[in-house]
PDB file as gemmi writes it, atoms N, CA and C in Angstrom:
CRYST1    1.000    1.000    1.000  90.00  90.00  90.00 P 1                      
ATOM      1  N   MET A   1       0.315 -43.162 138.139  1.00  0.00           N  
ATOM      2  CA  MET A   1       0.675 -44.457 137.744  1.00  0.00           C  
ATOM      3  C   MET A   1      -0.537 -45.376 137.689  1.00  0.00           C  
ATOM      4  N   ASN A   2      -1.568 -45.132 138.480  1.00  0.00           N  
ATOM      5  CA  ASN A   2      -2.755 -45.966 138.441  1.00  0.00           C  
ATOM      6  C   ASN A   2      -3.549 -45.720 137.198  1.00  0.00           C  
ATOM      7  N   ILE A   3      -3.340 -44.633 136.506  1.00  0.00           N  
ATOM      8  CA  ILE A   3      -4.092 -44.334 135.278  1.00  0.00           C  
ATOM      9  C   ILE A   3      -3.258 -44.736 134.079  1.00  0.00           C  
ATOM     10  N   ILE A   4      -1.987 -44.521 134.145  1.00  0.00           N  
ATOM     11  CA  ILE A   4      -1.104 -44.755 132.988  1.00  0.00           C  
ATOM     12  C   ILE A   4      -0.987 -46.217 132.665  1.00  0.00           C  
ATOM     13  N   PHE A   5      -0.818 -47.092 133.700  1.00  0.00           N  
ATOM     14  CA  PHE A   5      -0.519 -48.514 133.412  1.00  0.00           C  
ATOM     15  C   PHE A   5      -1.736 -49.225 132.771  1.00  0.00           C  
ATOM     16  N   PRO A   6      -2.983 -48.990 133.185  1.00  0.00           N  
ATOM     17  CA  PRO A   6      -4.089 -49.663 132.477  1.00  0.00           C  
ATOM     18  C   PRO A   6      -4.183 -49.244 131.010  1.00  0.00           C  
ATOM     19  N   ILE A   7      -3.914 -47.948 130.688  1.00  0.00           N  
ATOM     20  CA  ILE A   7      -3.887 -47.496 129.346  1.00  0.00           C  
ATOM     21  C   ILE A   7      -2.795 -48.215 128.538  1.00  0.00           C  
ATOM     22  N   TYR A   8      -1.621 -48.307 129.179  1.00  0.00           N  
ATOM     23  CA  TYR A   8      -0.469 -49.004 128.551  1.00  0.00           C  
ATOM     24  C   TYR A   8      -0.830 -50.505 128.370  1.00  0.00           C  
ATOM     25  N   GLY A   9      -1.514 -51.115 129.295  1.00  0.00           N  
ATOM     26  CA  GLY A   9      -1.874 -52.482 129.159  1.00  0.00           C  
ATOM     27  C   GLY A   9      -2.921 -52.723 128.058  1.00  0.00           C  
ATOM     28  N   PHE A  10      -3.853 -51.791 127.954  1.00  0.00           N  
ATOM     29  CA  PHE A  10      -4.849 -51.911 126.867  1.00  0.00           C  
ATOM     30  C   PHE A  10      -4.169 -51.763 125.476  1.00  0.00           C  
ATOM     31  N   ILE A  11      -3.218 -50.883 125.324  1.00  0.00           N  
ATOM     32  CA  ILE A  11      -2.495 -50.689 124.085  1.00  0.00           C  
ATOM     33  C   ILE A  11      -1.696 -51.960 123.759  1.00  0.00           C  
ATOM     34  N   ILE A  12      -1.062 -52.536 124.699  1.00  0.00           N  
ATOM     35  CA  ILE A  12      -0.270 -53.743 124.491  1.00  0.00           C  
ATOM     36  C   ILE A  12      -1.167 -54.902 124.100  1.00  0.00           C  
ATOM     37  N   LEU A  13      -2.312 -55.077 124.801  1.00  0.00           N  
ATOM     38  CA  LEU A  13      -3.237 -56.132 124.413  1.00  0.00           C  
ATOM     39  C   LEU A  13      -3.802 -55.924 123.000  1.00  0.00           C  
ATOM     40  N   PHE A  14      -4.080 -54.728 122.662  1.00  0.00           N  
ATOM     41  CA  PHE A  14      -4.560 -54.400 121.326  1.00  0.00           C  
ATOM     42  C   PHE A  14      -3.532 -54.764 120.284  1.00  0.00           C  
ATOM     43  N   ILE A  15      -2.282 -54.416 120.457  1.00  0.00           N  
ATOM     44  CA  ILE A  15      -1.242 -54.703 119.521  1.00  0.00           C  
ATOM     45  C   ILE A  15      -1.043 -56.199 119.358  1.00  0.00           C  
ATOM     46  N   PHE A  16      -0.988 -56.928 120.442  1.00  0.00           N  
ATOM     47  CA  PHE A  16      -0.769 -58.334 120.419  1.00  0.00           C  
ATOM     48  C   PHE A  16      -1.959 -59.066 119.760  1.00  0.00           C  
ATOM     49  N   ASN A  17      -3.199 -58.567 119.980  1.00  0.00           N  
ATOM     50  CA  ASN A  17      -4.339 -59.189 119.359  1.00  0.00           C  
ATOM     51  C   ASN A  17      -4.351 -58.888 117.852  1.00  0.00           C  
ATOM     52  N   ALA A  18      -3.879 -57.693 117.426  1.00  0.00           N  
ATOM     53  CA  ALA A  18      -3.794 -57.436 116.015  1.00  0.00           C  
ATOM     54  C   ALA A  18      -2.729 -58.284 115.336  1.00  0.00           C  
ATOM     55  N   LEU A  19      -1.632 -58.496 115.991  1.00  0.00           N  
ATOM     56  CA  LEU A  19      -0.566 -59.351 115.437  1.00  0.00           C  
ATOM     57  C   LEU A  19      -1.056 -60.795 115.415  1.00  0.00           C  
ATOM     58  N   THR A  20      -1.747 -61.259 116.458  1.00  0.00           N  
ATOM     59  CA  THR A  20      -2.250 -62.610 116.441  1.00  0.00           C  
ATOM     60  C   THR A  20      -3.293 -62.842 115.357  1.00  0.00           C  
ATOM     61  N   TYR A  21      -4.120 -61.840 115.093  1.00  0.00           N  
ATOM     62  CA  TYR A  21      -5.143 -61.951 114.018  1.00  0.00           C  
ATOM     63  C   TYR A  21      -4.438 -62.058 112.639  1.00  0.00           C  
ATOM     64  N   LYS A  22      -3.424 -61.270 112.443  1.00  0.00           N  
ATOM     65  CA  LYS A  22      -2.708 -61.377 111.152  1.00  0.00           C  
ATOM     66  C   LYS A  22      -2.018 -62.721 111.006  1.00  0.00           C  
ATOM     67  N   PHE A  23      -1.455 -63.187 112.108  1.00  0.00           N  
ATOM     68  CA  PHE A  23      -0.817 -64.541 112.119  1.00  0.00           C  
ATOM     69  C   PHE A  23      -1.834 -65.630 111.747  1.00  0.00           C  
ATOM     70  N   CYS A  24      -3.006 -65.568 112.417  1.00  0.00           N  
ATOM     71  CA  CYS A  24      -4.050 -66.585 112.140  1.00  0.00           C  
ATOM     72  C   CYS A  24      -4.556 -66.522 110.713  1.00  0.00           C  
ATOM     73  N   THR A  25      -4.762 -65.354 110.173  1.00  0.00           N  
ATOM     74  CA  THR A  25      -5.229 -65.240 108.792  1.00  0.00           C  
ATOM     75  C   THR A  25      -4.141 -65.694 107.816  1.00  0.00           C  
ATOM     76  N   LYS A  26      -2.892 -65.427 108.125  1.00  0.00           N  
ATOM     77  CA  LYS A  26      -1.828 -65.872 107.220  1.00  0.00           C  
ATOM     78  C   LYS A  26      -1.715 -67.355 107.199  1.00  0.00           C  
ATOM     79  N   LEU A  27      -1.909 -68.023 108.326  1.00  0.00           N  
ATOM     80  CA  LEU A  27      -1.908 -69.462 108.393  1.00  0.00           C  
ATOM     81  C   LEU A  27      -3.176 -70.170 108.005  1.00  0.00           C  
ATOM     82  N   LYS A  28      -4.224 -69.337 107.885  1.00  0.00           N  
ATOM     83  CA  LYS A  28      -5.603 -69.849 107.529  1.00  0.00           C  
ATOM     84  C   LYS A  28      -6.024 -70.888 108.525  1.00  0.00           C  
ATOM     85  N   LEU A  29      -5.955 -70.544 109.778  1.00  0.00           N  
ATOM     86  CA  LEU A  29      -6.374 -71.424 110.870  1.00  0.00           C  
ATOM     87  C   LEU A  29      -7.912 -71.549 110.915  1.00  0.00           C  
ATOM     88  N   THR A  30      -8.395 -72.664 111.422  1.00  0.00           N  
ATOM     89  CA  THR A  30      -9.829 -72.812 111.590  1.00  0.00           C  
ATOM     90  C   THR A  30     -10.290 -71.934 112.781  1.00  0.00           C  
ATOM     91  N   LYS A  31     -11.558 -71.710 112.913  1.00  0.00           N  
ATOM     92  CA  LYS A  31     -12.121 -70.882 113.950  1.00  0.00           C  
ATOM     93  C   LYS A  31     -11.768 -71.451 115.344  1.00  0.00           C  
ATOM     94  N   TYR A  32     -11.806 -72.739 115.506  1.00  0.00           N  
ATOM     95  CA  TYR A  32     -11.493 -73.385 116.780  1.00  0.00           C  
ATOM     96  C   TYR A  32     -10.039 -73.167 117.123  1.00  0.00           C  
ATOM     97  N   ARG A  33      -9.142 -73.258 116.172  1.00  0.00           N  
ATOM     98  CA  ARG A  33      -7.704 -73.035 116.432  1.00  0.00           C  
ATOM     99  C   ARG A  33      -7.405 -71.578 116.687  1.00  0.00           C  
ATOM    100  N   GLN A  34      -8.136 -70.642 115.970  1.00  0.00           N  
ATOM    101  CA  GLN A  34      -7.992 -69.273 116.251  1.00  0.00           C  
ATOM    102  C   GLN A  34      -8.387 -68.905 117.658  1.00  0.00           C  
ATOM    103  N   ASP A  35      -9.527 -69.474 118.118  1.00  0.00           N  
ATOM    104  CA  ASP A  35      -9.948 -69.195 119.483  1.00  0.00           C  
ATOM    105  C   ASP A  35      -8.907 -69.674 120.496  1.00  0.00           C  
ATOM    106  N   LYS A  36      -8.317 -70.847 120.308  1.00  0.00           N  
ATOM    107  CA  LYS A  36      -7.322 -71.352 121.188  1.00  0.00           C  
ATOM    108  C   LYS A  36      -6.075 -70.416 121.159  1.00  0.00           C  
ATOM    109  N   MET A  37      -5.691 -69.945 119.970  1.00  0.00           N  
ATOM    110  CA  MET A  37      -4.531 -69.087 119.804  1.00  0.00           C  
ATOM    111  C   MET A  37      -4.783 -67.758 120.513  1.00  0.00           C  
ATOM    112  N   PHE A  38      -5.930 -67.152 120.354  1.00  0.00           N  
ATOM    113  CA  PHE A  38      -6.236 -65.841 121.040  1.00  0.00           C  
ATOM    114  C   PHE A  38      -6.251 -66.044 122.498  1.00  0.00           C  
ATOM    115  N   ARG A  39      -6.874 -67.135 123.022  1.00  0.00           N  
ATOM    116  CA  ARG A  39      -6.990 -67.378 124.431  1.00  0.00           C  
ATOM    117  C   ARG A  39      -5.540 -67.500 125.049  1.00  0.00           C  
ATOM    118  N   PHE A  40      -4.716 -68.289 124.378  1.00  0.00           N  
ATOM    119  CA  PHE A  40      -3.383 -68.469 124.889  1.00  0.00           C  
ATOM    120  C   PHE A  40      -2.588 -67.198 124.849  1.00  0.00           C  
ATOM    121  N   THR A  41      -2.641 -66.488 123.770  1.00  0.00           N  
ATOM    122  CA  THR A  41      -1.891 -65.225 123.660  1.00  0.00           C  
ATOM    123  C   THR A  41      -2.359 -64.224 124.701  1.00  0.00           C  
ATOM    124  N   ASN A  42      -3.711 -64.054 124.926  1.00  0.00           N  
ATOM    125  CA  ASN A  42      -4.177 -63.115 125.833  1.00  0.00           C  
ATOM    126  C   ASN A  42      -3.850 -63.458 127.260  1.00  0.00           C  
ATOM    127  N   ILE A  43      -3.871 -64.733 127.636  1.00  0.00           N  
ATOM    128  CA  ILE A  43      -3.490 -65.167 128.973  1.00  0.00           C  
ATOM    129  C   ILE A  43      -2.036 -64.914 129.217  1.00  0.00           C  
ATOM    130  N   ILE A  44      -1.167 -65.205 128.297  1.00  0.00           N  
ATOM    131  CA  ILE A  44       0.279 -65.016 128.467  1.00  0.00           C  
ATOM    132  C   ILE A  44       0.563 -63.486 128.610  1.00  0.00           C  
ATOM    133  N   VAL A  45      -0.011 -62.683 127.744  1.00  0.00           N  
ATOM    134  CA  VAL A  45       0.265 -61.272 127.833  1.00  0.00           C  
ATOM    135  C   VAL A  45      -0.308 -60.642 129.091  1.00  0.00           C  
ATOM    136  N   LEU A  46      -1.476 -61.128 129.561  1.00  0.00           N  
ATOM    137  CA  LEU A  46      -2.034 -60.669 130.814  1.00  0.00           C  
ATOM    138  C   LEU A  46      -1.138 -61.038 132.012  1.00  0.00           C  
ATOM    139  N   ILE A  47      -0.596 -62.199 131.961  1.00  0.00           N  
ATOM    140  CA  ILE A  47       0.350 -62.611 133.026  1.00  0.00           C  
ATOM    141  C   ILE A  47       1.581 -61.691 133.031  1.00  0.00           C  
ATOM    142  N   LEU A  48       2.100 -61.457 131.864  1.00  0.00           N  
ATOM    143  CA  LEU A  48       3.287 -60.511 131.753  1.00  0.00           C  
ATOM    144  C   LEU A  48       2.974 -59.146 132.220  1.00  0.00           C  
ATOM    145  N   LEU A  49       1.765 -58.616 131.888  1.00  0.00           N  
ATOM    146  CA  LEU A  49       1.387 -57.299 132.331  1.00  0.00           C  
ATOM    147  C   LEU A  49       1.247 -57.234 133.863  1.00  0.00           C  
ATOM    148  N   VAL A  50       0.602 -58.244 134.465  1.00  0.00           N  
ATOM    149  CA  VAL A  50       0.401 -58.243 135.860  1.00  0.00           C  
ATOM    150  C   VAL A  50       1.766 -58.299 136.604  1.00  0.00           C  
ATOM    151  N   THR A  51       2.637 -59.191 136.123  1.00  0.00           N  
ATOM    152  CA  THR A  51       3.941 -59.269 136.806  1.00  0.00           C  
ATOM    153  C   THR A  51       4.788 -58.023 136.664  1.00  0.00           C  
ATOM    154  N   SER A  52       4.645 -57.383 135.523  1.00  0.00           N  
ATOM    155  CA  SER A  52       5.420 -56.074 135.363  1.00  0.00           C  
ATOM    156  C   SER A  52       4.814 -55.031 136.219  1.00  0.00           C  
ATOM    157  N   TYR A  53       3.469 -55.013 136.383  1.00  0.00           N  
ATOM    158  CA  TYR A  53       2.849 -54.039 137.253  1.00  0.00           C  
ATOM    159  C   TYR A  53       3.287 -54.232 138.705  1.00  0.00           C  
ATOM    160  N   VAL A  54       3.316 -55.467 139.152  1.00  0.00           N  
ATOM    161  CA  VAL A  54       3.773 -55.750 140.498  1.00  0.00           C  
ATOM    162  C   VAL A  54       5.198 -55.359 140.671  1.00  0.00           C  
ATOM    163  N   LYS A  55       6.013 -55.596 139.653  1.00  0.00           N  
ATOM    164  CA  LYS A  55       7.442 -55.210 139.725  1.00  0.00           C  
ATOM    165  C   LYS A  55       7.578 -53.668 139.812  1.00  0.00           C  
ATOM    166  N   VAL A  56       6.772 -52.928 139.089  1.00  0.00           N  
ATOM    167  CA  VAL A  56       6.846 -51.485 139.125  1.00  0.00           C  
ATOM    168  C   VAL A  56       6.373 -51.021 140.487  1.00  0.00           C  
ATOM    169  N   LEU A  57       5.322 -51.603 141.042  1.00  0.00           N  
ATOM    170  CA  LEU A  57       4.858 -51.223 142.385  1.00  0.00           C  
ATOM    171  C   LEU A  57       5.896 -51.504 143.430  1.00  0.00           C  
ATOM    172  N   ASN A  58       6.597 -52.601 143.370  1.00  0.00           N  
ATOM    173  CA  ASN A  58       7.646 -52.896 144.328  1.00  0.00           C  
ATOM    174  C   ASN A  58       8.840 -51.936 144.164  1.00  0.00           C  
ATOM    175  N   ALA A  59       9.115 -51.524 142.943  1.00  0.00           N  
ATOM    176  CA  ALA A  59      10.219 -50.569 142.741  1.00  0.00           C  
ATOM    177  C   ALA A  59       9.892 -49.186 143.343  1.00  0.00           C  
ATOM    178  N   MET A  60       8.608 -48.845 143.420  1.00  0.00           N  
ATOM    179  CA  MET A  60       8.205 -47.553 143.898  1.00  0.00           C  
ATOM    180  C   MET A  60       8.230 -47.507 145.403  1.00  0.00           C  
ATOM    181  N   ILE A  61       8.208 -48.620 146.052  1.00  0.00           N  
ATOM    182  CA  ILE A  61       8.176 -48.632 147.565  1.00  0.00           C  
ATOM    183  C   ILE A  61       9.558 -48.381 148.119  1.00  0.00           C  
TER     184      ILE A  61                                                      
END                                                                             
């Protein structure tokens, strides 16, 4: 479990970053707005991954 979840998290972050990039290019956002969008998306996804990891750990106990 300690090896699988970080790999899963990396894949999820990669997918969300790819989708965010496509979204930013489609809307033709400025570099400043793109940075804000990526920061927001990465923080939200990271929070979701951490909470799901804690939930999985609690379920295993």
